[in-house]
C-alpha positions, 0 to 999 in steps of 0.5 A, a space after each residue: 495523367 493531369 487529375 482534376 484535382 491538380 488543375 489550376 485556372 488558366 491551365 490549357 488542358 487535352 486530356 482522357 476523363 470519365 464523363 459522369 454526367 451529360 445534360 443539353 440545357 439551354 443558355 436565356 437566349 436559347 442557345 444550346 449548350 453541355 454541362 458535363 460533370 468529368 470524373 477522376 480519381 480525385 473526384 469531380 470537376 464541371 465542365 461546360 461545352 458552350 459551342 456545339 460545333 465539328 469538333 465536339 463528337 458525340 458522346 454519352 454519360 459513362 463515356 470516357 471521354 477525350 477533351 481539349 479545354 481551358 481552365 476557368 473560374 465561375 463563382 469562386 468555383 473552377 470550370 472546364 471550358 471545352 473546345 473538342 471532346 471524342 469518346 475513346 475506345 478501350 485500351 486509351 485509358 486506365 478505368 482504375 485512375 477514374 474512381 475517386 476512392 478515400 486515401 485511407 486504407 479500407 482493410 484498416 477503417 474495417 479493423 477499426 469498426 470492428 473494435 467498435 463492434 467489440 465495444 458493444 456489450 449488450 448481446 442482442 446488439 452485438 449479435 446484429 452488429 457481427 451478423 451484419 458487418 462481421 458474418 455477412 461477408 458478402 454485406 462487408 464487401 459491398 460495405 467496404 467499397 460504397 460511397 456514402 453520396 453521390 456529391 457533396 461529402 464521402 462521394 467516393 469508394 470506402 466512403 461510406 466506412 469511411 463516414 460511418 467509422 468517423 461518426 461511429 468515433 465521435 458518438 464514442 466520445 459522446 458516450 463516455 463524455 455524458 453518461 445520459 447516453 446509452 453506449 450500447 445503443 448510440 454506437 450500434 446506431 452510428 454504425 447502422 444509420 447509412 446502411 441504408 445507402 447500399 442500396 440507394 445508390 449503385 456502386 462505382 462508375 455509375 454511383 447514382 441514385 437507384 430506382 429505390 433510391 430515389 423513391 424510398 431514400 436512404 433513411 427508409 430502406 436503412 431502417 427496414 433493412 435492420 428491423 428485418 434482421 432485428 427480427 430474425 435474432 430470436 428474443 430481440 427486445 421489441 423496444 430496443 429494437 424501437 429505440 434502434 429504428 427511432 435513432 436511424 429515422 432521425 439521424 438527420 435531424 430535422 424534417 426539413 432534411 429528410 428526416 421522418 421524425 425529429 430526435 426523442 431520446 438523448 441517443 438519437 440526438 447525439 447521432 444527428 449531431 455527431 452525423 452533421 459534424 462530419 458531413 459538414 466538415 467533410 465538406 469542407 475538407 473537399 471544397 478546400 481541396 477543390 479550390 485553387 491552393 492559392 487561394 485564402 478565401 474560397 468564395 461563398 458556398 450555398 451549402 454553408 451560406 457563407 465565403 470561407 476562408 483557409 486558415 491551415 
């Protein structure tokens, strides 16, 4: 199989991919065309069907499709110019080839997460973490396989776990470096900060926003989930609960980035910095992986408002 991450400009492709998303749009001249997001286990790929002729059979989002096309480049990003499409039948493809997955070992990462949980000594916070991630087997199984995003960063199986472990690692470093930080509170907030994504985003292969996700968002969902769990623990200090929930509510750092509150305590600020750093660096890593490996400069990237250059 020719995986999407391996495609290079100029290649002629005949291959089966998952149609993650299909949109029928119109050019400025009023001509209809298809905009498709293709997916396999290495990621997603933008494709266009400019000519909706006889070679384009009917298909829908979440169908597996066999395409004939050529890899082109548009504004510094690779794109598939599709000439022919047919919907595939079961038996023509192996679904495991089409689900993007972390390159790290999931069980090893979960063991690392449990080690961060063991660092939390405050009894109520430790009970909260253990009850969710060590004793709640259903939640643990879901957390291990969930993605952290529909797109942008960590949008793969195990992505939520990988991102959470990375943020916890950042926060442990910050807590050891700055004595003003309450390490127990910061680590707990780091581990819980994106828990709402379990309900905001549906599992693979769909990996799309749920109704609850579109209406409420993962920050509100996560804060509500954690608050409910806190109140189920006898004697959980109200002040500690408020500080933890504040960290979750403020972890995007700015109101315009979706946080309903800006950081008001040092731990919330530290969490927002760690979350932003890991998200941005993973995004750059994924951009480099998806660009032509022969390119030193990969083109202007809107998210960073800069033309990005490889140094390695």
